[in-house]
N, C-alpha and C positions, 0 to 999 in steps of 0.2 A: 494326110487327109483325115479330118475329123468329121464324122457324120452323126447326127442325132435323128433318130426316127421317133417323132413325137406324136402326141394325141391323147385323147381321153382313154380311160380304161375300156378295153374291148375293141379298140380300133385296129389292133394287129401289130403293135410296135415290136413285140418280141419275135413273132413269126417272121415278119418282113425283115427286121434287123438281122436276124441270124442268116437269112438267105442272102442279103446284101453283103454281109461280112464274109460269108463263105465264097461268094462269087468274086469279091474283090481281094480275097486272100488276106484278110486282116482280122484283128481281134474283135470279139463281140463282148459287150458287157450289158447287163440289165441294171438300170438305176434302182430297181426295187431292192437289190442286194445291198444297197448303201444306206437304206433307211435305218435309223436307230430304233431300238425296241419300243421306245415311247411312241414314235410315229406309227409303227405297225399296230400297236395296241389301240391307239386312237382310231385309226382307220378300221380296224377289225370291229370296233364298237360302233361303227357307222358314223363317226364324227369326222367331218372334213378337216384336213390340215389347213392351218393359216400360214401367212408368210413367215412368221417367226418360227413355226415348226420346220419350215423348209430351209432355213438359213444354213444350218450345219450340214444338211444333206447336200445342198447345192455346192457348198464349200468342198466337201469330199468328192463330189462328182467332178468339179472343176479341176481339182488337183489330179484326180485319176486321168482325166483327159489330157492334161498338160504333160503328164509323165509318159504318155504313149506317143507312138508315131502315128500310124494309121489305125483307126478304131471306129467301130460303129456302136453307138450307145442307144438302147431303147430307154426313153425317158419321157415322161408326160410333158414337161417343159411347157405348161399351159399358158403362162403369162410371158409377155415380152420382157418384163424385168428379170424373170428367171433365166431366159435365154441370154439376155445382156450380161447377167452375172457369170454365166458359164463362159461366155466369150471373153469377159474381163479376166477370168482366171486361166483360161486355156488357149486363148488366141482364136484365130479364124475357125469357125464351125459352120457346116451346112446343116440347116434344119429342114426336115421334111415332115410335115404334119399330115398324118393319115386321118381321113374323115370317112364316116359311114352314116347311113340313116339310123335314126333312133331304134327302129325295130331290129335292125341288124345288130346293133350294139347290145341291146337287151338280150337277144338270142345268144350271142356269144358269151355274155356274162352269166347267163343261166346255166351254161354247160362247162363251167370251169371252176376249179378250186383255187381260191386266191384270197389273201387277207383283205383285199379291196372289195367290199360288197357292192352289188348292183344298186343298192339304195343311194350310193354316192354319185351315181351317173349324172343326176340333175346338177349337183354342185360342180362337177367337172365341166359339163357343157356350159354352164353359166360363167365359169372361170376362163374357159378357152378364149384366147386372143389370137386372131389371125391377122397378119399384116405383111408388109413388104419384106420383113426379115425372115420369112419362111416360104417354102414352096408347099402348097397344099396338093395332096394327092388323094383322090377318092379310092378307097379300098373296097371296090365292088367287083373285083375280078379274082382270079386265082392268085394265091400268094406268089407264085412264080412270075405271073404277068405284072403284078404290082412291084415286085422287086426289080424287074427289068426296067420299069418306068423310072424308079429311083436311080438305078445305075446309069440310065441314059441321060439323066440330068446332072450327074456328078461332074 
């Protein structure tokens, strides 16, 4: 079973992903750890990544997923073409996109240390593509309740 907890920065991917992985007894990985230094520098400077910046990152993630049995990955996976690329490399993957209101996202981003600045939230929200290939879950409850929703849909 391969599960990706997706969404914009501040949507709760890592928090929910870790809980889901723990409950399912499988590995957890955070896609942020797979970014090359150039991507991190670009985002840290407040510059959004483009599709070209993401190619090598998606390749690394796809191979990591393919090499694992059961895994939960926290990954933005904002565009359908990114999700399709991961599926192409790793096989079947369930994508759960966490959503939250703008005020909630801004509040979360204001209280964390991360290379992805809150100034890129608009870019991410504008890039996010929801569709039939994902299950959308509103992250407006406790992390435990949201993780239970994800698990119930696996």
